[in-house]
N, C-alpha and C positions, 0 to 999 in steps of 0.2 A: 100200614106200619108207621108208628110214630118215630120221630127223631129224638135221640138221646143226646145228652151233653157230649159223651165220648164219640158218638158217630158224627155229630156235627163238627167237633174239633178235628177229628181225623180227616174229614172231608176237606176242610179249609187247609190244613197243613199239607196234606198230600197233593192238593191242587197247586198250592204255592210251590212245592218242591218239583212238581212236574214241569212247571214253567221255567224255574231256574235251571232245570236240567237241559233245556233247549239251548242254553248259552254254550258257546265254544269253550271247552275245558281250558284251553290255553289262555283265555282271557280272564278267567276267574281267579282272583287272589284269595278271597275268603267268602264264606257265606254265614249268615246268621238267621235264625228263625225263632220267634217267640214261642215257647211251649206252654206258657201260662199267661192268663190275662183276666182282667175283670170282665164281667158280662154286661151286655147292653140290654136294655128293655126293648121288647117288641111292642107293638101298638095294641096288643090284645092281652091285657091283664098281667098274669104272672109268668108269661112266657118270656124267654131270654134268648140271646144269641151270643156265641163266642166270637171274639175278635182276635186277630193276630196278623202278624206281618213277617215277611221274609225278605232278605236282601242279599245281593251278591255284589261285593266290591270287585271292580274290574281294573286290571292292570294294562291290558291291551285294548285299544279302541275297538268298539263293536259298531257295526253298521246298525244304528238305532232303528232306522225306518225299516230296513230289511228284517231285523229281528222281530220288531213288532208286527210286521206283515206275516212272519212265520207263526207267531203266537195266534194271530187271527185265524189262519188256515187250520192250525192244530186244533184249537178249541172249537171251531165251527164244525169240524169233523166228528166231534164227540157228541153223543146223544144228550139232549137236555140243555145244552149251552147256547146262549144268545150273546153275540159280541157286538159292541158298539164302539166306534171310534170317537174319541172325544178330545178335549183339551183340559189340561190341568190348570189351576189358578195362575201358574207362572207362564202359561201359554204353550207349554210343551205338549206333545201328543200323549194321550193317556187312553189305554183300553179299559172298557167297562164290561166285565164278564159276568153274566147272570145265569145261574142254573135254574131249572124249573122247580127245584126243591127250595129255592130261596138263598142258596149260597151265592155270595157276591164278592167279586175280586176286582181290584184296580191294578193295572200294570203300567209302570212308567219308569223312565230313567231320571237320575239325579246327577247333578255336577258336584265336583269338589268334595270328596272324591267321586269319580264316576262310578255309579252303582245302578243296578236294576232293582227296583223295589216292587214287591207284590204285597198289597194290603188286602185283607179280607175279613168278612164276617159270615157267620154260618146261617143256616136256616134256623127258624124259631123252634124252640123246644120247651117243654114244661120243666120248671124248676121253682116251685113255689116257696121252698125253704131258703132261697138265696138271700143273703144279706149283703147290702151294698158294700163294695170294697173287697169282698172275698175274691180270691183268684183261683182259677181252675186250669 
């Protein structure tokens, strides 16, 4: 079964929201998620991937290490997900989550204001009619 733009976009967005939902509700001030974006090229011809991100601004301190450990356990328990612990360019801990279908997420905290960010891109799908700059 092939991946469509809609199924790819839905998988990224629902996975991002699933991770944000693990935060303690009392710590979350607001959330934001992109629901449209430009597409990225895949390495194989006319195939594309949808990119998006979600963020939760935090009002109360969150145990960052404990929360990221919880995300690791949660995602490793789900079929198809591989989790790697890594480091962001600023030296902070960043999780790299890869699904067997090609969906890819990065989970990390930001300072000023304190936020949890989940960036992702989808599995590749066919969309030969895509024109650069269009958003979906």
